Every structure is written in C-alpha cells, then in structure tokens.
N, C-alpha and C positions, 0 to 999 in steps of 0.2 A: 261342394263349395257353394256357399251362399253369396248372393249379390251384395247383401248387407255387409258382409265381412270385407269384401273387396272395396266397397264404397268407404268403409271406415279406414282402411289402409290408405286409400287414395287421398282422403281428406287430411290424414295425419302427415303424409309425405308432402302434400301441398303446403301445409303450414310450416314445414321444416325446410323449405327451399332456401338455399344459401347456407345451410348449417353443415358443419363438418361431421362426417360419420366414419365409423370403422365398419367395413363390410367383410363378411365371411362368405366366400363363394364355394358352393359344392360343385366341383367339376366332374364328379362321377368317379367310380373305381377308387374310392378312398382318397381322392385328390381334393385338397382344400386350399384355397388361396385366401390370404388375409391382407387387405389393403385399406388405406384410408383415402378419403376423397370428400368432395363437396357436392351436395344435391344441387343440380343445376336447374332442371325444369321438371314439371309434372304435367303430363298430357293425359287425355282420356284413357288410353290403354297402356301407356308405358311411362317411366320416369328415367331421367338420366343422371349419372354421377360422373363428375370429372375426377379421375384418379391420377394423382401425381406419383410417378414411379420414383423409388428411392435412388435408383441409378440415374445420375445426372445426364447421361448420354441419351436416355430415352425421353421423348416428349410426353406431356400429359395425354392420357387417353380418355375419351368420352365413352362411357359404357351405358348401355340402355338395358332396362329390366322391365318385365311386366309385373303387375301387381299380384298376379297368381304365383310368380316366383317367390314372393314373400309368404304367401299363404302355404305353399308347398314346401317352404323352408329350403329352397334352392339357394336363396340368399338370406343372410341374417344381417341385420343392421343394428348398430349401437351409436347413439348420439355422443359426440365428443364435445366437451366444453372447451371453449377457447380461453386463452389467458385473461382476456378482459373480463369475462364472466366470472372466472375464478377469483380474480382480485376484488370484484364487486361483492361477491358472496362472503369473502373472508372479512371484509371491513365492517 
C-alpha cells in the first residue's frame, strides 16, 4: 500500500465533506451492510460518516473509518446526488 494512494483518497474524501454517500461495509464472513449517510469530517488518519438508520426508533450513528479501509475495500463508497443537483443538471 503506497502513501500516495492513501493521500489521494484522503484529499478526495476531504473535498466531499458534507456530501451524501452510499456505503457498503464488509463485515466479514460474507456479511455486507449497505447504508447511506453524510461525510462529516476528514482527519489525518480517519474520516467520519453520519449514518441515519431507516428505523425511526434508532438515533443516527457516527461511524469512523480509516483511509486504508477504502484501499483494502473493507468499505466502498458511492456519491449520491441530492435533489437540488439533479434539478440543476436537468434544466
């Protein structure tokens, strides 16, 4: 794992702070969780995502991940476009 690759991921996530993402978490033993959330902060070693549970009884969770989780594909992220951006692109 090269430092350049981690730096590239770190800068990309830093630029996307505040953006809504869909995350796919590899929990091991063929267990995969798919959730959506918002990238909250990017720190030197980790970044945080605020995940809102679909079940209204559960409060939102703040999850933290290291940049190496992205490199090793323990977490996969996909940017989601919000409705305002979609409307602007359509017009």
